[in-house]
Each structure stands twice: as structure tokens, then as C-alpha cells.
N, CA, C and O atoms as a printed pandas DataFrame, in Angstrom:
     atom_number atom_name residue_name chain_id  residue_number  x_coord  y_coord  z_coord
0              1         N          MET        A               1   40.637  -48.871   -9.400
1              2        CA          MET        A               1   40.975  -49.761   -8.323
2              3         C          MET        A               1   42.361  -49.423   -7.805
3              4         O          MET        A               1   43.467  -49.388   -8.345
4              5         N          LEU        A               2   41.925  -49.186   -6.573
5              6        CA          LEU        A               2   42.973  -48.858   -5.572
6              7         C          LEU        A               2   44.676  -50.115   -5.805
7              8         O          LEU        A               2   44.787  -51.329   -5.977
8              9         N          GLN        A               3   45.226  -49.489   -5.737
9             10        CA          GLN        A               3   46.861  -50.655   -6.287
10            11         C          GLN        A               3   47.159  -50.639   -4.592
11            12         O          GLN        A               3   47.126  -49.784   -3.706
12            13         N          LYS        A               4   47.410  -51.824   -4.667
13            14        CA          LYS        A               4   47.924  -52.181   -3.342
14            15         C          LYS        A               4   49.578  -51.999   -3.030
15            16         O          LYS        A               4   50.430  -52.331   -3.854
16            17         N          LYS        A               5   49.828  -51.537   -1.977
17            18        CA          LYS        A               5   51.439  -51.061   -1.634
18            19         C          LYS        A               5   51.864  -51.566   -0.476
19            20         O          LYS        A               5   51.155  -51.838    0.494
20            21         N          SER        A               6   53.494  -51.746   -0.612
21            22        CA          SER        A               6   53.916  -52.832    0.658
22            23         C          SER        A               6   53.778  -51.782    1.977
23            24         O          SER        A               6   54.067  -50.588    1.901
24            25         N          THR        A               7   53.360  -52.343    3.010
25            26        CA          THR        A               7   53.731  -51.094    4.238
26            27         C          THR        A               7   54.010  -51.942    5.513
27            28         O          THR        A               7   53.439  -53.009    5.741
28            29         N          LEU        A               8   54.853  -51.424    6.245
29            30        CA          LEU        A               8   55.379  -51.835    7.502
30            31         C          LEU        A               8   54.154  -51.596    8.714
31            32         O          LEU        A               8   53.414  -50.617    8.811
32            33         N          VAL        A               9   54.185  -52.546    9.400
33            34        CA          VAL        A               9   53.080  -52.456   10.594
34            35         C          VAL        A               9   53.676  -53.149   11.720
35            36         O          VAL        A               9   54.034  -54.325   11.785
36            37         N          VAL        A              10   53.735  -52.081   12.745
37            38        CA          VAL        A              10   54.138  -52.745   14.205
38            39         C          VAL        A              10   53.152  -52.966   15.120
39            40         O          VAL        A              10   52.464  -52.041   15.552
40            41         N          THR        A              11   53.002  -54.219   15.492
41            42        CA          THR        A              11   51.697  -54.566   16.578
42            43         C          THR        A              11   52.221  -54.427   18.031
43            44         O          THR        A              11   53.407  -54.741   18.135
44            45         N          PHE        A              12   51.609  -54.026   19.187
45            46        CA          PHE        A              12   51.587  -54.158   20.182
46            47         C          PHE        A              12   50.829  -54.940   20.988
47            48         O          PHE        A              12   49.761  -55.319   20.508
48            49         N          ASP        A              13   51.155  -55.343   22.291
49            50        CA          ASP        A              13   49.985  -55.884   23.225
50            51         C          ASP        A              13   49.469  -55.542   23.772
51            52         O          ASP        A              13   48.443  -56.171   24.034
52            53         N          ALA        A              14   49.701  -54.304   24.403
53            54        CA          ALA        A              14   48.701  -53.393   24.963
54            55         C          ALA        A              14   48.379  -52.061   24.388
55            56         O          ALA        A              14   49.144  -51.478   23.620
56            57         N          THR        A              15   47.175  -51.568   24.795
57            58        CA          THR        A              15   47.081  -49.874   24.504
58            59         C          THR        A              15   47.987  -49.218   24.668
59            60         O          THR        A              15   48.566  -48.534   23.823
60            61         N          VAL        A              16   48.311  -49.379   26.148
61            62        CA          VAL        A              16   49.445  -48.309   26.742
62            63         C          VAL        A              16   50.416  -48.393   25.819
63            64         O          VAL        A              16   50.584  -47.258   25.373
64            65         N          GLN        A              17   51.241  -49.265   25.237
65            66        CA          GLN        A              17   52.061  -49.533   24.737
66            67         C          GLN        A              17   52.144  -48.789   23.030
67            68         O          GLN        A              17   53.134  -48.511   22.353
68            69         N          ALA        A              18   50.883  -48.657   22.775
69            70        CA          ALA        A              18   50.715  -48.507   21.360
70            71         C          ALA        A              18   50.562  -46.552   21.481
71            72         O          ALA        A              18   50.961  -45.773   20.615
72            73         N          MET        A              19   49.990  -46.229   22.590
73            74        CA          MET        A              19   49.824  -44.888   22.757
74            75         C          MET        A              19   51.209  -43.949   23.139
75            76         O          MET        A              19   51.410  -42.812   22.712
76            77         N          ALA        A              20   52.160  -44.763   24.106
77            78        CA          ALA        A              20   53.291  -44.559   24.216
78            79         C          ALA        A              20   54.234  -44.150   23.200
79            80         O          ALA        A              20   55.066  -43.244   23.227
80            81         N          ALA        A              21   53.905  -45.112   22.165
81            82        CA          ALA        A              21   54.885  -45.287   21.164
82            83         C          ALA        A              21   54.335  -43.949   20.107
83            84         O          ALA        A              21   55.068  -43.134   19.547
84            85         N          GLU        A              22   53.087  -44.008   20.055
85            86        CA          GLU        A              22   52.502  -43.025   19.089
86            87         C          GLU        A              22   52.842  -41.462   19.539
87            88         O          GLU        A              22   53.219  -40.637   18.707
88            89         N          LYS        A              23   52.612  -41.037   21.405
89            90        CA          LYS        A              23   53.352  -40.002   21.586
90            91         C          LYS        A              23   54.696  -39.808   21.520
91            92         O          LYS        A              23   54.945  -38.614   21.358
92            93         N          TYR        A              24   55.893  -40.658   21.593
93            94        CA          TYR        A              24   57.041  -40.399   21.337
94            95         C          TYR        A              24   57.478  -40.359   19.877
95            96         O          TYR        A              24   58.342  -39.583   19.469
96            97         N          CYS        A              25   56.740  -41.364   19.006
97            98        CA          CYS        A              25   57.353  -40.975   17.473
98            99         C          CYS        A              25   56.866  -39.801   16.996
99           100         O          CYS        A              25   57.445  -39.339   16.014
100          101         N          LEU        A              26   55.742  -39.075   17.546
101          102        CA          LEU        A              26   55.034  -37.672   16.935
102          103         C          LEU        A              26   55.942  -36.455   17.594
103          104         O          LEU        A              26   55.942  -35.320   17.117
104          105         N          ALA        A              27   56.796  -36.883   18.874
105          106        CA          ALA        A              27   57.357  -35.839   19.701
106          107         C          ALA        A              27   58.786  -35.807   18.801
107          108         O          ALA        A              27   59.451  -34.802   18.546
108          109         N          ASN        A              28   59.007  -36.909   18.479
109          110        CA          ASN        A              28   60.484  -37.058   17.675
110          111         C          ASN        A              28   60.844  -37.282   16.541
111          112         O          ASN        A              28   61.972  -37.689   16.260
112          113         N          GLY        A              29   59.791  -37.013   15.588
113          114        CA          GLY        A              29   59.608  -37.118   14.336
114          115         C          GLY        A              29   59.970  -38.106   13.328
115          116         O          GLY        A              29   60.396  -37.997   12.179
116          117         N          VAL        A              30   59.542  -39.596   14.441
117          118        CA          VAL        A              30   59.585  -40.565   13.672
118          119         C          VAL        A              30   58.368  -40.956   12.347
119          120         O          VAL        A              30   57.159  -40.794   12.509
120          121         N          PRO        A              31   58.793  -41.317   11.475
121          122        CA          PRO        A              31   57.629  -41.578   10.315
122          123         C          PRO        A              31   56.623  -42.646   10.724
123          124         O          PRO        A              31   56.814  -43.709   11.315
124          125         N          GLY        A              32   55.669  -42.179   10.328
125          126        CA          GLY        A              32   54.442  -42.918   10.600
126          127         C          GLY        A              32   52.974  -42.538   11.293
127          128         O          GLY        A              32   52.722  -41.346   11.467
128          129         N          ARG        A              33   52.096  -43.459   11.650
129          130        CA          ARG        A              33   50.892  -42.776   12.208
130          131         C          ARG        A              33   50.219  -43.957   12.966
131          132         O          ARG        A              33   50.479  -45.068   12.505
132          133         N          LEU        A              34   49.704  -43.926   13.646
133          134        CA          LEU        A              34   48.493  -45.285   14.492
134          135         C          LEU        A              34   47.804  -45.339   13.545
135          136         O          LEU        A              34   47.526  -44.443   12.749
136          137         N          ILE        A              35   47.348  -46.834   13.580
137          138        CA          ILE        A              35   46.188  -46.863   12.582
138          139         C          ILE        A              35   45.454  -48.268   13.535
139          140         O          ILE        A              35   45.926  -48.664   14.600
140          141         N          PRO        A              36   44.509  -48.723   13.015
141          142        CA          PRO        A              36   43.727  -49.986   13.758
142          143         C          PRO        A              36   44.751  -51.266   13.070
143          144         O          PRO        A              36   45.360  -51.129   12.009
144          145         N          VAL        A              37   44.777  -52.340   13.809
145          146        CA          VAL        A              37   45.580  -53.180   13.339
146          147         C          VAL        A              37   44.654  -54.103   11.656
147          148         O          VAL        A              37   43.445  -54.337   11.627
148          149         N          PRO        A              38   45.294  -54.323   10.903
149          150        CA          PRO        A              38   44.585  -54.727    9.483
150          151         C          PRO        A              38   44.441  -56.490    9.909
151          152         O          PRO        A              38   45.151  -57.317   10.481
152          153         N          ARG        A              39   43.188  -56.469    9.305
153          154        CA          ARG        A              39   42.472  -58.018    9.656
154          155         C          ARG        A              39   43.622  -59.147    9.500
155          156         O          ARG        A              39   43.689  -60.099   10.278
156          157         N          GLU        A              40   44.476  -58.965    8.477
157          158        CA          GLU        A              40   45.598  -60.049    8.346
158          159         C          GLU        A              40   45.875  -60.313    9.244
159          160         O          GLU        A              40   45.935  -61.513    9.512
160          161         N          ILE        A              41   46.225  -59.249   10.290
161          162        CA          ILE        A              41   46.950  -59.739   11.710
162          163         C          ILE        A              41   46.354  -59.647   12.906
163          164         O          ILE        A              41   45.776  -58.631   13.292
164          165         N          THR        A              42   46.460  -60.689   13.550
165          166        CA          THR        A              42   46.060  -61.045   15.022
166          167         C          THR        A              42   46.520  -60.233   16.004
167          168         O          THR        A              42   47.525  -60.811   16.417
168          169         N          ALA        A              43   46.377  -59.240   16.616
169          170        CA          ALA        A              43   47.225  -58.430   17.616
170          171         C          ALA        A              43   46.712  -58.386   18.773
171          172         O          ALA        A              43   45.488  -58.288   18.698
172          173         N          GLY        A              44   47.276  -58.428   20.279
173          174        CA          GLY        A              44   46.480  -57.917   21.146
174          175         C          GLY        A              44   45.844  -56.641   21.356
175          176         O          GLY        A              44   44.803  -56.824   21.986
176          177         N          CYS        A              45   45.925  -56.132   21.245
177          178        CA          CYS        A              45   45.652  -54.387   21.553
178          179         C          CYS        A              45   44.493  -53.948   20.438
179          180         O          CYS        A              45   43.361  -53.574   20.747
180          181         N          GLY        A              46   44.913  -54.048   19.321
181          182        CA          GLY        A              46   43.890  -53.867   18.339
182          183         C          GLY        A              46   44.573  -52.625   17.580
183          184         O          GLY        A              46   44.085  -52.342   16.486
184          185         N          LEU        A              47   45.558  -51.921   18.007
185          186        CA          LEU        A              47   46.453  -50.639   17.476
186          187         C          LEU        A              47   47.452  -51.252   17.190
187          188         O          LEU        A              47   47.827  -52.279   17.756
188          189         N          ALA        A              48   48.308  -50.386   15.768
189          190        CA          ALA        A              48   49.620  -50.606   15.268
190          191         C          ALA        A              48   49.693  -49.289   14.811
191          192         O          ALA        A              48   48.815  -48.480   14.514
192          193         N          TRP        A              49   51.329  -49.216   14.816
193          194        CA          TRP        A              49   52.106  -48.182   14.093
194          195         C          TRP        A              49   52.257  -48.490   12.616
195          196         O          TRP        A              49   52.649  -49.637   12.400
196          197         N          LYS        A              50   52.047  -47.772   11.600
197          198        CA          LYS        A              50   52.186  -47.697   10.383
198          199         C          LYS        A              50   53.263  -46.918    9.491
199          200         O          LYS        A              50   53.084  -45.748    9.151
200          201         N          ALA        A              51   54.196  -47.529    9.200
201          202        CA          ALA        A              51   54.947  -46.677    8.382
202          203         C          ALA        A              51   55.112  -47.348    7.071
203          204         O          ALA        A              51   54.390  -48.227    6.600
204          205         N          GLU        A              52   56.357  -46.712    6.459
205          206        CA          GLU        A              52   56.619  -46.922    4.735
206          207         C          GLU        A              52   58.044  -48.314    4.982
207          208         O          GLU        A              52   59.061  -47.972    5.585
208          209         N          PRO        A              53   57.947  -49.405    4.586
209          210        CA          PRO        A              53   58.627  -50.338    4.534
210          211         C          PRO        A              53   60.388  -49.780    4.904
211          212         O          PRO        A              53   61.132  -50.356    5.697
212          213         N          GLU        A              54   60.637  -48.908    4.334
213          214        CA          GLU        A              54   62.265  -48.461    3.961
214          215         C          GLU        A              54   62.475  -47.761    5.706
215          216         O          GLU        A              54   63.603  -47.857    6.188
216          217         N          GLN        A              55   61.463  -47.154    6.476
217          218        CA          GLN        A              55   61.819  -46.408    7.412
218          219         C          GLN        A              55   61.577  -48.067    8.763
219          220         O          GLN        A              55   61.207  -47.834    9.914
220          221         N          GLU        A              56   61.715  -48.775    8.535
221          222        CA          GLU        A              56   61.810  -49.919    9.473
222          223         C          GLU        A              56   62.703  -49.833   10.424
223          224         O          GLU        A              56   62.344  -50.071   11.578
224          225         N          GLU        A              57   64.084  -49.469   10.137
225          226        CA          GLU        A              57   64.853  -49.352   11.046
226          227         C          GLU        A              57   65.093  -48.291   12.018
227          228         O          GLU        A              57   65.777  -48.352   13.039
228          229         N          ALA        A              58   64.227  -47.010   11.407
229          230        CA          ALA        A              58   64.183  -46.005   12.257
230          231         C          ALA        A              58   63.104  -45.659   13.357
231          232         O          ALA        A              58   63.087  -44.959   14.369
232          233         N          VAL        A              59   62.021  -46.650   12.547
233          234        CA          VAL        A              59   61.154  -47.060   13.377
234          235         C          VAL        A              59   61.364  -47.954   14.649
235          236         O          VAL        A              59   61.310  -47.378   15.735
236          237         N          LEU        A              60   61.549  -49.014   14.627
237          238        CA          LEU        A              60   62.419  -50.240   15.835
238          239         C          LEU        A              60   63.534  -49.313   16.795
239          240         O          LEU        A              60   63.559  -49.461   18.017
240          241         N          SER        A              61   64.374  -48.422   16.140
241          242        CA          SER        A              61   65.195  -48.161   16.715
242          243         C          SER        A              61   64.687  -47.095   17.722
243          244         O          SER        A              61   65.205  -47.029   18.836
244          245         N          ALA        A              62   63.645  -46.227   17.340
245          246        CA          ALA        A              62   62.899  -45.470   17.951
246          247         C          ALA        A              62   62.117  -45.813   19.464
247          248         O          ALA        A              62   62.021  -45.167   20.507
248          249         N          LEU        A              63   61.659  -47.038   19.070
249          250        CA          LEU        A              63   60.900  -47.715   19.758
250          251         C          LEU        A              63   61.916  -48.509   21.122
251          252         O          LEU        A              63   61.573  -48.658   22.294
252          253         N          LYS        A              64   63.048  -48.862   20.554
253          254        CA          LYS        A              64   63.920  -49.424   21.281
254          255         C          LYS        A              64   64.546  -48.279   22.482
255          256         O          LYS        A              64   64.655  -48.536   23.680
256          257         N          THR        A              65   64.915  -46.975   21.821
257          258        CA          THR        A              65   65.500  -45.935   22.619
258          259         C          THR        A              65   64.330  -45.607   23.640
259          260         O          THR        A              65   64.633  -45.599   24.833
260          261         N          ALA        A              66   62.935  -45.317   23.253
261          262        CA          ALA        A              66   61.845  -44.862   24.303
262          263         C          ALA        A              66   61.557  -46.284   25.317
263          264         O          ALA        A              66   60.685  -46.249   26.185
264          265         N          GLY        A              67   62.337  -47.415   25.097
265          266        CA          GLY        A              67   61.771  -48.459   26.094
266          267         C          GLY        A              67   60.617  -49.047   25.566
267          268         O          GLY        A              67   60.164  -49.906   26.322
268          269         N          ILE        A              68   59.909  -48.867   24.413
269          270        CA          ILE        A              68   58.500  -49.394   24.296
270          271         C          ILE        A              68   58.695  -50.643   23.629
271          272         O          ILE        A              68   59.384  -50.883   22.638
272          273         N          GLY        A              69   57.793  -51.604   24.508
273          274        CA          GLY        A              69   57.884  -53.287   23.532
274          275         C          GLY        A              69   56.602  -53.029   22.832
275          276         O          GLY        A              69   55.631  -52.299   23.032
276          277         N          TYR        A              70   57.096  -54.233   21.592
277          278        CA          TYR        A              70   56.285  -54.204   20.706
278          279         C          TYR        A              70   55.922  -55.625   20.162
279          280         O          TYR        A              70   57.068  -55.937   19.838
280          281         N          SER        A              71   55.264  -56.581   19.866
281          282        CA          SER        A              71   54.718  -57.535   19.573
282          283         C          SER        A              71   54.872  -58.178   18.453
283          284         O          SER        A              71   54.988  -59.403   18.451
284          285         N          GLY        A              72   54.896  -57.448   17.331
285          286        CA          GLY        A              72   55.748  -58.197   16.113
286          287         C          GLY        A              72   55.602  -56.704   15.230
287          288         O          GLY        A              72   54.978  -55.672   15.475
288          289         N          VAL        A              73   56.441  -57.095   14.153
289          290        CA          VAL        A              73   56.859  -56.284   12.956
290          291         C          VAL        A              73   56.213  -57.056   11.492
291          292         O          VAL        A              73   56.797  -58.115   11.264
292          293         N          HIS        A              74   55.381  -56.793   10.716
293          294        CA          HIS        A              74   54.864  -57.116    9.451
294          295         C          HIS        A              74   54.957  -56.432    8.184
295          296         O          HIS        A              74   54.847  -55.216    8.026
296          297         N          ARG        A              75   55.121  -57.109    7.488
297          298        CA          ARG        A              75   55.054  -56.450    6.615
298          299         C          ARG        A              75   54.087  -56.608    5.308
299          300         O          ARG        A              75   54.360  -57.649    4.712
300          301         N          LEU        A              76   53.019  -55.855    4.690
301          302        CA          LEU        A              76   51.789  -56.269    4.209
302          303         C          LEU        A              76   51.416  -55.307    2.973
303          304         O          LEU        A              76   51.619  -54.095    3.050
304          305         N          GLU        A              77   51.077  -55.676    2.275
305          306        CA          GLU        A              77   50.157  -55.335    1.112
306          307         C          GLU        A              77   48.996  -54.545    1.268
307          308         O          GLU        A              77   47.979  -55.238    1.234
308          309         N          ILE        A              78   48.840  -53.635    1.389
309          310        CA          ILE        A              78   47.647  -53.112    1.931
310          311         C          ILE        A              78   47.241  -51.673    1.145
311          312         O          ILE        A              78   46.228  -51.055    1.472
């Protein structure tokens, strides 16, 4: 049986925000990857950035620096 693990999930209102976040984060070495929004969360565009919980400050700081808005920050056991 798979063991659940705490995960940081940042959701976006629009696909364009999610795609801009992915482009910026990958280009700047920000940890994480783009995923479909887990069903535990209802979000606007259906895409989210997934990272380790301890990377929350780095991810949110990068999004702020890039001027990319997001709709929510969640910690899930997935």
C-alpha cells in the first residue's frame, strides 16, 4: 500500500497563470512541478504547482517576484 505524504499544492485561477508559473519556476530552479489539481481541492483552471511543504517560502517568493497570481496554497496528504 502506498504511504501518503505531505505535499504543498499552489492553485491558480487561470491556465495562463499556471503556465507562466511553470515556465518561470523551471527556468529559475524553483522546486516542484505542474500537476492536475487533486480532487480534494476545487480550483479554477484545473492546474496546480506541487512541491515539498518545506519549499513553500521559495515557491511563493518566486511567484511574487515574477508577478504571477495564485488562488490558494494547500497542504495535502497525497
